[in-house]
C-alpha positions in Angstrom: -59.2 10.2 41.0 -59.5 7.6 43.8 -58.9 8.4 47.4 -55.9 6.0 47.6 -54.4 7.8 44.6 -54.8 11.2 46.3 -53.1 9.9 49.5 -50.3 8.4 47.5 -49.6 11.7 45.7 -49.9 13.7 48.8 -47.3 11.6 50.6 -44.9 12.0 47.7 -45.5 15.7 47.7 -44.9 15.9 51.5 -41.5 14.3 51.2 -40.4 16.9 48.7 -41.6 19.9 50.7 -39.0 22.4 51.7 -37.9 22.0 55.3 -38.3 25.8 55.9 -42.1 25.4 56.0 -44.0 25.4 59.3 -44.0 21.6 59.5 -40.5 20.0 60.0 -40.0 16.3 59.9 -37.1 14.9 62.0 -36.2 11.7 63.8 -39.7 10.1 63.4 -41.5 12.9 65.3 -43.7 15.6 63.7 -43.8 19.0 65.4 -46.4 21.5 64.4 -45.2 25.0 64.6 -47.1 27.1 67.1 -48.6 24.2 69.0 -47.5 22.3 72.1 -49.1 19.1 70.9 -46.5 16.4 70.3 -47.3 13.3 68.2 -44.9 10.4 68.8 -45.2 7.7 66.1 -44.6 4.2 67.4 -43.8 1.1 65.3 -47.3 -0.2 65.8 -48.8 2.8 64.1 -50.6 4.1 67.2 -49.9 7.6 68.4 -49.5 8.9 72.0 -50.5 12.5 72.6 -49.2 14.6 75.5 -49.4 18.3 76.0 -46.3 20.3 76.9 -48.1 22.4 79.5 -51.1 22.1 81.8 -51.1 18.6 83.3 -47.8 17.5 81.8 -45.4 15.5 84.0 -42.4 17.2 85.5 -39.6 18.1 83.1 -36.6 15.8 83.2 -33.3 16.8 84.8 -31.4 17.2 81.6 -28.1 17.6 83.5 -28.3 13.8 83.9 -28.3 13.2 80.1 -24.8 12.1 79.1 -24.1 12.3 75.4 -23.0 9.1 73.6 -19.8 9.2 71.6 -20.4 8.4 67.9 -17.9 6.7 65.7 -16.5 8.9 62.9 -15.8 6.0 60.5 -16.2 6.5 56.8 -19.6 5.7 55.4 -20.3 3.0 52.9 -21.3 5.5 50.2 -17.7 6.9 50.3 -17.4 10.4 49.0 -20.5 10.5 46.8 -21.5 14.0 48.1 -18.1 15.4 47.1 -18.2 13.8 43.7 -21.7 15.2 43.0 -20.7 18.7 44.2 -17.2 19.5 45.4 -15.2 19.2 48.7 -16.4 21.5 51.4 -14.4 24.5 52.6 -13.9 24.0 56.3 -13.7 27.7 57.1 -16.9 28.5 55.2 -18.6 25.4 56.8 -17.7 26.6 60.3 -19.3 30.0 59.6 -22.5 28.3 58.4 -22.7 26.1 61.5 -22.2 29.1 63.8 -24.9 31.0 62.0 -27.2 28.0 62.5 -26.4 27.9 66.2 -27.4 31.6 66.7 -30.8 31.1 65.1 -33.4 31.6 67.8 -36.0 29.9 65.7 -33.9 26.7 65.6 -33.4 26.8 69.3 -37.2 27.1 69.8 -38.0 24.2 67.5 -35.3 22.1 69.2 -36.8 22.9 72.6 -40.2 21.6 71.4 -38.3 18.3 70.7 -36.9 18.1 74.2 -33.6 19.9 73.7 -33.4 22.7 76.3 -30.6 25.3 76.1 -28.1 22.9 77.8 -28.8 20.0 75.6 -29.0 22.2 72.5 -25.5 23.5 73.2 -24.1 20.0 73.8 -25.7 18.6 70.7 -24.4 21.5 68.6 -20.8 21.0 69.8 -21.1 17.3 68.9 -22.7 18.0 65.6 -20.1 20.6 64.7 -17.3 18.2 65.6 -18.9 15.5 63.6 -19.3 17.6 60.5 -15.8 19.1 60.6 -13.9 15.9 61.4 -15.7 13.4 59.2 -13.7 12.5 56.1 -16.8 11.9 54.1 -20.3 13.1 55.2 -23.5 11.4 54.1 -24.4 12.5 50.6 -27.6 14.3 51.5 -26.0 16.3 54.3 -22.9 17.1 52.1 -25.2 18.4 49.3 -27.3 20.5 51.7 -24.2 22.1 53.3 -22.6 22.8 49.9 -25.8 24.5 48.7 -25.9 26.7 51.8 -22.3 27.7 51.4 -23.0 28.8 47.8 -26.2 30.6 48.6 -28.5 28.0 47.0 -30.0 26.8 50.3 -31.3 28.2 53.5 -29.5 27.9 56.9 -32.6 26.3 58.4 -32.1 23.3 56.0 -29.5 22.0 58.5 -32.1 21.5 61.2 -33.4 17.9 60.3 -29.8 16.6 60.2 -28.9 18.4 63.4 -31.9 16.8 65.1 -31.0 13.4 63.7 -27.6 13.7 65.2 -29.0 15.0 68.5 -31.2 12.0 68.9 -28.3 9.7 68.2 -26.2 11.1 71.0 -29.2 11.6 73.3 -31.3 8.5 72.6 -33.6 9.3 75.5 -35.2 12.1 73.5 -36.9 9.6 71.1 -38.3 7.4 73.9 -39.1 9.9 76.7 -42.7 8.8 76.9 -41.7 5.1 77.3 -39.2 6.1 80.0 -41.9 8.0 81.9 -44.2 5.0 81.8 -41.5 2.7 83.1 -40.6 5.1 85.9 -44.2 5.7 87.0 -44.2 4.5 90.6 -47.6 6.0 91.6 -49.4 2.7 92.2 -46.8 0.3 93.8 -49.6 -1.9 95.2 -50.2 -3.2 91.7 -46.7 -4.6 91.6 -47.9 -7.5 93.7 -50.8 -9.3 92.0 -50.6 -12.4 94.2 -51.2 -10.2 97.3 -54.0 -8.3 95.6 -55.7 -11.6 94.7 -56.4 -12.5 98.3 -58.2 -10.7 101.2 -55.6 -9.9 103.9 -56.3 -8.9 107.5 -53.9 -6.3 108.8 -53.3 -6.1 112.6 -51.2 -3.3 114.0 -49.6 -3.9 117.4 -48.7 -0.3 118.5 -46.8 0.5 121.6 -43.5 1.9 123.0 -40.3 -0.2 123.6 -40.8 -3.0 126.2 -44.6 -3.0 125.8 -45.0 -6.6 124.6 -46.3 -5.7 121.2 -43.9 -8.0 119.3 -44.5 -10.8 121.9 -48.2 -10.9 121.0 -47.6 -10.9 117.3 -45.0 -13.8 117.7 -47.5 -15.8 119.7 -49.9 -15.7 116.8 -47.1 -16.5 114.5 -46.1 -19.7 116.5 -49.7 -20.8 116.6 -50.2 -20.6 112.8 -49.8 -23.5 110.4 -47.3 -21.4 108.4 -45.7 -18.0 109.0 -42.9 -15.6 108.1 -41.2 -13.2 110.5 -39.5 -10.1 108.9 -37.1 -8.2 111.1 -34.7 -5.3 110.5 -31.6 -7.2 111.8 -29.9 -10.6 111.6 -29.9 -10.8 115.4 -33.7 -10.4 115.5 -34.1 -13.1 112.8 -31.8 -15.4 114.7 -33.7 -14.8 117.9 -37.1 -15.8 116.4 -35.4 -18.7 114.6 -34.2 -20.1 117.9 -37.4 -19.3 119.8 -39.5 -21.1 117.2 -37.5 -24.2 117.2 -37.3 -24.2 121.0 -41.1 -24.2 121.0 -41.1 -27.2 118.7 -42.2 -25.1 115.7 -39.9 -26.0 112.8 -38.5 -22.8 111.4 -35.9 -21.9 108.8 -33.6 -19.0 108.8 -33.0 -16.7 105.8 -30.7 -13.7 105.8 -28.6 -12.1 103.2 -25.6 -14.1 104.2 -27.2 -17.3 105.6 -29.7 -20.1 104.8 -30.4 -22.6 107.6 -33.0 -25.4 107.0 -34.1 -27.5 110.0 -35.0 -30.3 107.7 -31.9 -32.5 107.0 -32.9 -32.9 103.4 -33.3 -29.2 102.8 -37.1 -29.1 102.5 -38.6 -25.8 103.5 -40.3 -25.6 106.9 -43.7 -24.0 107.4 -42.2 -21.1 109.3 -39.3 -18.9 108.3 -37.5 -16.1 110.1 -35.8 -13.6 107.8 -34.4 -10.1 107.4 -36.9 -7.8 105.9 -35.1 -7.5 102.5 -35.2 -11.3 102.1 -38.9 -11.9 102.5 -40.6 -13.9 99.7 -43.6 -12.1 98.4 -44.9 -15.0 96.3 -45.0 -17.8 98.9 -48.4 -18.0 100.7 -48.4 -18.0 104.5 -51.1 -18.0 107.1 -49.4 -15.3 109.3 -46.8 -12.7 108.6 -45.1 -10.5 111.1 -43.4 -7.2 110.1 -41.3 -5.8 112.9 -40.3 -2.2 113.5 -42.8 -0.9 110.8 -41.8 2.7 111.6 -38.7 2.1 109.5 -40.8 2.3 106.4 -39.8 5.9 106.4 -36.0 5.1 106.5 -34.3 7.0 103.7 -32.2 4.0 102.7 -34.1 0.9 103.7 -37.7 2.0 103.8 -38.4 0.3 100.5 -38.1 -3.1 102.1 -40.9 -2.4 104.6 -43.1 -1.0 101.8 -42.5 -4.2 99.7 -43.3 -6.5 102.6 -46.4 -4.6 103.7 -47.9 -4.4 100.2 -46.6 -7.7 98.8 -46.6 -10.5 101.4 -49.2 -13.2 100.6 -50.5 -13.9 104.0 -54.0 -14.2 105.4 -53.0 -12.1 108.4 -50.3 -9.4 108.4 -49.2 -8.4 111.9 -47.2 -5.2 112.0 -45.4 -4.0 115.1 -44.1 -0.5 115.7 -44.6 3.0 117.2 -48.0 4.5 117.5 -46.9 7.3 115.3 -47.1 4.9 112.3 -50.8 3.9 112.9 -52.5 6.6 110.9 -50.1 6.3 108.0 -50.4 2.5 107.7 -54.2 2.8 107.9 -54.1 5.3 105.0 -51.7 3.1 103.0 -54.0 0.1 103.4 -56.9 2.2 102.1 -55.2 2.1 98.7 -55.4 -1.8 98.7 -58.9 -1.9 100.2 -57.7 -3.6 103.4 -58.8 -2.5 106.9 -56.4 -2.2 109.8 -57.2 -3.5 113.3 -55.1 -1.7 115.9 -54.0 -3.2 119.2 -52.5 -0.7 121.6 -50.0 -1.6 124.4 -48.5 0.3 127.3 -45.0 -0.1 128.7 -44.8 -3.1 131.1 -42.2 -1.5 133.5 -41.9 2.2 134.5 -39.2 4.4 133.0 -38.2 7.6 134.8 -35.9 10.5 133.8 -33.5 11.2 136.7 -33.1 14.8 138.0 -29.4 14.6 138.2 -26.7 13.9 135.6 -24.0 11.3 136.3 -21.2 13.9 135.7 -18.4 11.6 136.8 -17.4 8.0 136.1 -17.0 7.6 139.8 -20.8 7.7 140.1 -21.4 4.6 137.9 -23.3 1.7 139.3 -24.0 -1.9 138.2 -26.4 -2.1 135.4 -25.4 1.2 133.8 -25.1 1.6 130.1 -23.3 4.6 128.6 -24.6 5.3 125.1 -22.1 7.1 122.7 -22.5 8.0 119.1 -18.9 7.4 118.0 -16.3 4.6 118.4 -13.7 7.1 119.6 -15.9 7.9 122.6 -16.3 4.2 123.3 -12.6 3.7 123.2 -12.0 6.7 125.5 -14.7 5.8 128.0 -13.8 2.1 128.2 -10.2 3.0 129.0 -11.2 5.4 131.7 -13.7 2.9 133.3 -11.1 0.1 133.4 -8.6 2.6 134.8 -10.9 2.8 137.8 -10.8 -0.9 138.4 -14.2 -1.7 136.7 -14.8 -4.1 133.9 -17.0 -3.1 131.0 -18.6 -4.6 127.9 -18.4 -2.9 124.6 -21.0 -3.1 121.7 -21.0 -1.0 118.5 -22.4 -1.5 115.1 -19.4 -2.8 113.1 -18.8 -5.7 115.5 -19.8 -9.1 114.2 -23.1 -10.5 115.5 -21.3 -13.2 117.4 -19.2 -10.7 119.2 -22.2 -8.5 120.1 -24.0 -11.5 121.6 -20.8 -12.5 123.5 -20.5 -9.0 125.0 -24.3 -8.9 125.8 -24.0 -12.3 127.5 -21.0 -11.1 129.5 -22.9 -8.0 130.7 -26.1 -9.9 131.5 -24.4 -12.7 133.5 -24.9 -12.0 137.2 -21.8 -14.0 138.1 -19.6 -12.1 135.7 -17.7 -9.1 137.2 -18.6 -7.0 134.2 -21.4 -4.7 135.3 -21.0 -1.7 133.0 -21.8 -1.5 129.3 -20.5 1.1 126.8 -22.3 1.0 123.5 -23.6 2.9 120.6 -27.2 3.2 119.5 -26.8 -0.4 118.1 -28.4 -1.6 121.3 -31.6 0.0 120.3 -32.7 -3.2 118.5 -31.9 -6.8 118.4 -30.3 -7.4 121.8 -31.9 -8.3 125.1 -29.9 -6.5 127.8 -30.3 -6.3 131.5 -29.9 -2.5 131.9 -31.0 -0.5 134.9 -29.9 3.0 133.8 -29.3 4.4 130.3 -26.7 7.3 130.4 -26.4 9.4 127.2 -22.8 10.5 126.9 -24.0 12.9 124.3 -27.2 13.9 122.5 -25.6 14.9 119.3 -25.2 12.3 116.5 -23.4 12.5 113.2 -25.8 12.1 110.2 -25.5 12.3 106.4 -27.7 14.8 104.7 -29.3 14.6 101.3 -26.1 15.9 99.6 -24.0 13.2 101.3 -22.4 15.7 103.7 -21.7 14.7 107.3 -23.2 17.0 109.9 -24.1 16.8 113.6 -27.6 17.0 114.9 -29.5 16.3 118.1 -31.1 12.9 118.2 -34.8 12.7 117.4 -37.6 11.8 119.9 -38.0 8.5 118.3 -34.3 7.6 118.6 -34.2 8.8 122.2 -37.2 6.7 123.1 -35.9 3.7 121.4 -32.6 3.8 123.2 -34.0 4.9 126.6 -36.6 2.1 126.4 -33.8 -0.5 126.8 -33.6 0.3 130.5 -35.7 -1.9 132.8 -36.7 -4.5 130.4 -39.6 -6.7 131.5 -37.6 -9.9 131.3 -34.5 -8.5 133.1 -33.7 -8.4 136.8 -34.4 -4.6 136.9 -38.1 -3.9 137.3 -37.7 -0.2 136.7 -35.7 1.7 134.1 -33.9 5.0 134.5 -32.4 7.4 132.0 -30.1 10.4 132.4 -27.1 12.1 130.8 -23.4 12.1 131.6 -23.2 15.9 131.4 -25.3 18.3 133.4 -26.1 20.6 130.5 -27.5 17.8 128.4 -30.1 16.8 130.9 -32.6 19.6 130.2 -32.3 18.9 126.5 -33.0 15.2 127.1 -36.1 15.9 129.1 -37.3 18.2 126.3 -36.6 15.6 123.6 -38.4 12.9 125.5 -41.4 15.1 126.4 -42.2 15.7 122.7 -44.5 13.6 120.7 -43.0 11.5 117.9 -43.5 13.0 114.5 -46.1 11.0 112.6 -44.9 9.1 109.5 -46.0 10.6 106.3 -44.3 8.7 103.5 -43.0 5.2 102.6 -39.9 4.4 100.7 -39.7 2.9 97.2 -36.7 1.6 95.1 -36.4 0.8 91.4 -36.2 -3.0 90.8 -34.0 -4.8 88.5 -36.9 -5.2 86.0 -37.3 -1.4 86.0 -33.6 -0.8 85.2 -33.6 -3.6 82.5 -36.5 -1.9 80.7 -34.7 1.4 80.9 -31.5 -0.2 79.6 -33.4 -1.6 76.6 -34.2 2.0 75.5 -30.8 3.4 76.6 -28.3 0.5 75.9 -25.2 2.7 75.9 -25.8 4.4 79.3 -24.0 3.4 82.4 -25.9 1.8 85.3 -25.3 4.9 87.5 -26.6 7.1 84.7 -29.7 4.9 84.2 -30.6 5.0 87.9 -30.1 8.8 87.9 -32.5 9.3 84.9 -35.0 6.8 86.4 -35.2 8.8 89.7 -35.3 12.1 87.7 -38.3 10.9 85.7 -40.0 8.9 88.4 -43.5 9.9 89.5 -44.6 8.9 93.0 -47.9 9.2 94.8 -48.0 11.6 97.8 -47.7 8.6 100.1 -44.2 7.5 98.8 -40.7 8.7 98.1 -37.8 7.2 96.2 -35.1 6.0 98.6 -31.6 7.3 98.7 -29.5 5.7 95.9 -26.1 7.1 96.7 -24.7 3.8 98.0 -26.0 2.0 94.9 -24.4 4.6 92.6 -21.2 4.5 94.5 -20.8 0.8 93.8 -22.1 1.2 90.2 -19.4 3.8 89.5 -16.7 1.6 91.1 -17.3 -1.3 88.8 -18.4 0.5 85.7 -15.2 -0.4 83.9 -15.7 -4.1 84.6 -17.5 -6.0 81.9 -20.7 -7.4 83.5 -24.2 -8.0 82.1 -26.8 -5.7 83.5 -28.5 -8.1 85.8 -25.3 -9.2 87.5 -24.1 -5.6 87.7 -27.4 -4.6 89.4 -27.0 -7.5 92.0 -23.5 -6.5 92.8 -24.5 -2.9 93.4 -27.2 -4.0 95.9 -24.6 -5.7 98.1 -24.8 -4.3 101.7 -21.2 -3.1 102.2 -19.7 -0.3 104.3 -18.3 2.1 101.7 -16.3 3.8 104.4 -14.0 0.8 104.7 -11.3 0.9 102.0 -10.4 -2.7 102.4 -14.0 -3.8 101.9 -14.4 -1.6 98.8 -11.1 -3.0 97.4 -12.4 -6.6 98.0 -15.7 -5.8 96.4 -13.8 -4.6 93.3 -11.6 -7.7 93.2 -14.7 -9.9 93.5 -16.4 -8.2 90.6 -13.3 -8.4 88.4 -12.8 -12.1 89.2 -16.5 -12.8 88.5 -16.3 -11.0 85.1 -13.5 -13.4 84.1 -15.8 -16.3 84.7 -13.4 -17.7 87.2 -14.8 -19.1 90.5 -13.8 -17.4 93.7 -12.5 -20.3 95.7 -11.6 -20.4 99.4 -7.9 -20.5 98.6 -8.3 -17.4 96.4 -10.1 -15.5 99.2 -7.5 -16.6 101.8 -4.7 -15.1 99.7 -6.6 -11.8 99.4 -7.5 -11.4 103.1 -4.2 -12.8 104.5 -5.6 -15.9 106.2 -5.1 -17.0 108.9 -5.7 -14.0 111.1 -3.4 -12.9 113.9 -4.7 -11.6 117.3 -4.9 -7.8 117.2 -2.1 -5.9 118.8 -3.8 -2.5 118.6 -7.0 -0.8 117.6 -6.0 -0.5 114.0 -5.6 -4.3 113.8 -9.0 -4.8 115.4 -10.6 -2.5 112.9 -8.9 -4.4 110.1 -10.2 -7.7 111.4 -13.7 -6.2 111.5 -13.3 -5.3 107.8 -12.1 -8.8 107.0 -15.3 -10.1 108.7 -17.3 -7.8 106.4 -15.5 -9.2 103.4 -16.4 -12.7 104.3 -20.0 -11.5 104.8 -19.9 -10.1 101.3 -18.7 -13.5 99.9 -21.6 -15.3 101.6 -24.1 -12.7 100.4 -22.9 -13.1 96.8 -22.7 -16.9 97.1 -26.5 -17.1 97.5 -26.9 -15.0 94.3 -24.2 -16.7 92.2 -23.7 -20.2 93.7 -21.5 -21.5 90.9 -19.1 -18.6 91.1 -18.8 -18.5 94.9 -18.7 -22.3 95.7 -16.9 -22.5 99.0 -19.6 -21.3 101.3 -19.0 -23.8 104.1 -15.3 -23.1 104.3 -15.8 -19.3 104.4 -18.5 -19.7 107.1 -16.2 -21.8 109.2 -13.4 -19.2 108.8 -15.8 -16.5 109.8 -16.5 -18.3 113.1 -12.8 -18.5 113.8 -12.4 -14.8 113.0 -15.3 -14.0 115.3 -13.5 -15.7 118.2 -10.4 -13.6 117.4 -12.3 -10.4 117.4 -14.1 -11.3 120.7 -10.7 -11.7 122.3 -9.6 -8.3 121.0 -12.7 -6.6 122.3 -12.3 -8.2 125.7 -8.8 -6.7 125.8 -9.8 -3.4 124.3 -8.0 -1.3 126.9 -4.7 -3.0 126.2 -5.3 -2.4 122.5 -5.9 1.3 123.1 -2.8 1.5 125.2 -0.8 -0.1 122.4 -2.3 2.2 119.8 -1.2 5.3 121.6 2.6 5.6 121.9 2.2 8.5 124.4 -0.2 6.4 126.6 0.8 6.2 130.3 -0.7 4.5 133.2 -4.1 6.2 134.0 -3.4 6.4 137.7 0.0 8.0 137.0 -1.9 10.4 134.7 -4.2 11.4 137.5 -1.3 12.1 139.8 0.4 14.3 137.2 -2.8 16.1 136.1 -2.1 19.1 138.3 1.4 19.6 136.9 0.2 19.3 133.4 -2.5 21.8 134.0 -0.1 24.4 135.4 2.2 23.9 132.4 -0.9 24.4 130.2 -1.6 27.7 132.0 1.9 29.0 131.5 1.6 28.3 127.7 -1.8 30.1 127.7 -0.3 33.2 129.2 2.4 33.3 126.6 -0.1 33.6 123.8 -2.3 36.3 125.4 -3.1 38.7 122.5 -3.7 41.9 124.5 -2.5 43.4 127.7 -5.9 43.7 129.3 -7.0 40.2 128.6 -6.7 38.0 131.8 -6.7 34.3 132.4 -10.3 33.9 131.5 -9.7 35.6 128.2 -6.9 33.2 127.4 -9.1 30.3 128.2 -11.8 31.5 125.9 -9.2 31.9 123.1 -7.9 28.4 123.6 -11.4 27.0 123.7 -12.3 28.7 120.5 -9.2 27.8 118.5 -6.8 25.2 119.8 -9.4 22.9 121.4 -11.7 23.0 118.5 -8.9 22.1 116.2 -7.8 19.2 118.4 -11.4 17.9 118.7 -11.9 18.2 115.0 -8.7 16.3 114.2 -9.7 13.5 116.7 -6.7 14.3 119.0 -8.9 15.4 121.9 -12.3 13.9 122.8 -15.1 16.0 124.4 -14.8 13.9 127.6 -11.1 14.7 127.9 -11.8 18.4 127.2 -14.4 18.6 130.0 -12.0 16.8 132.4 -9.2 19.3 131.4 -11.5 22.2 132.0 -12.5 20.9 135.5 -8.9 20.4 136.5 -8.1 23.9 135.2 -10.8 25.4 137.3 -9.7 23.5 140.4 -6.1 24.6 139.9 -7.2 28.2 139.4 -9.1 28.2 142.7 -6.2 26.7 144.5 -3.9 29.4 143.3 -6.2 32.1 144.3 -6.6 30.6 147.8 -2.8 30.4 148.2 -2.3 34.0 147.2 -0.8 33.3 143.8 -0.2 36.3 141.6 -3.1 37.2 139.3 -2.8 37.3 135.5 -2.6 41.2 135.6 0.4 41.0 138.0 2.1 38.4 135.8 1.7 40.7 132.7 3.2 43.6 134.6 6.2 41.5 135.6 6.6 40.4 132.0 6.7 44.1 130.9 9.3 45.0 133.4 11.5 42.2 132.3 11.2 43.3 128.7 12.2 46.9 129.6 15.3 45.7 131.4 
């Protein structure tokens, strides 16, 4: 007998073997009992081997596997199974299925196929529903179940059909190896073949704030025949754009929302200033500058710095940042075979930490900048400062760039009476300010942890140095910088924070690209984008030098527009839009944009105007100002999308002109911010009158405190502690009382208490005795 004949007979015999033997065939995979060796058959006929233990990759997070709903329509073969045997008894069928579920051997075999206990349970529930609810089952399954019910078959015979169903509702089980390969992020340097094809020289300009490191890199950038500047903010890109053209070096501007070409015919210039996310990694340049390289560790945006550093096609890569990033960048460049040349710089002007806190707004002087970490504190302080007859400028993150520049210009102008600045940490980058003294109003900043929960924590050394370094800039009129705190108790903490060394950077961020997700979607076509990104991150493998960036914002937008019919590429682009998800109006606008886009209807300027209520009216209170800031963000979103979908967002020029008009309205509102605060608070009174009535209010507060004393022995100090631990905490938490007002109230309370003691006022114990006597009478 020939060999071919033997193989043919053996293959026929194998198809008829009973499924209770040690080898079980299901879903295209062969699992050998007692072995952890998996053999996955591919269409090409090749086999990929992987062991379930030892050096196997991390197991997937099966909680992310969402079962797909199967249609329970009748099959083409009709009721062939019932005709060959007889209709199935549902009660007996349910007993059979439950016996199968309890079989430990079946659970173990399913685990070898990737079904852990959780997936096995979900698959069984779906399989049981499928079997019981189908009007007509496939003929082979119907016959097997009928044989088992009448004792002619074994319960294990259900297994191949169960696995077939499981892989239909969990399609990732059949392509897990392919998914692992797609999500393998261990060698991101290989994603950029153009950059690997040239020999790049990397120069690291390391130094603190105001050391001239960026200046030296920009000088080399201006002297080159072609160059690209990559910065973290639009304001920085604008600054380099203007500086280059002022130096007669033609330079284009590219940000997420704006494209400006110096050539009237739209030809690209040799130099371009862009935000880091917009850098082109395929265009060759002579020099590239990557600013603030320490942000490569940022949990949300770090991927953009990694992409620029590994992917830019430039003969020279100049990176600027903190010395704490030097060792890591050098190690990262080892993986590409590129050496790093380090230039170290020292601060150009001295910066000193004062020995005394400011403690009172009466001690402010020209050139002071009070740094807060919440808009509520900015509103409160600006109102108190202007109540003392001083003008102040205001800068915070959600203001439009034009308004920030306008407020910075007002503060820097020596002829302007505005000499005080109240700002958030937004001043840490992108603005040239003439500051003499930085005053930290607080050292505690709200942050979002990995679980998305908001919590308060002390600012890091890197953040403190970045903000404090804005004092005494080399180009300003102040040749020496100072830093202190508003509160006395914060000053030792600030000194300790600034005395510590900055933690060295250890990892760089990565983010799945649209190509990654498209390949995932090819294998999992019925999964949502949010679920695809979850599975990708769960399966992803990264080298020790990298981490996968936070994808919560991406998933938030993906879930928001999941019900809208969009192709995958468009859906991915929409979900990468940089919007503030804490602004309801912006989120609503985003949803409307996506819905209009899905209808293939262009978003015209008139359509946008109807949505945002154009033209805007000057703000009458803080709520109106916040809404106008949200409207500005919506126009930003339109411009951002217009450069990705030009045909669907055609009225870019009209929207940009409207944005300039809106910027002017917001500037007027910020200049009158004290009046807006007064209008927002119906109980607001004149601040001078408030100061005159402060003593009377404090005495009334003391009387109320005595009425809620819980014990007889507890004095005035005890009542104060009780109020501080309950009422004040509740008021601060609800935003009805700011920490500044609380401290002012405590000071007034203490002063009043001293005055009463000096005037021979009755003590708390005497007051309690008098109260008891009145009750007896």
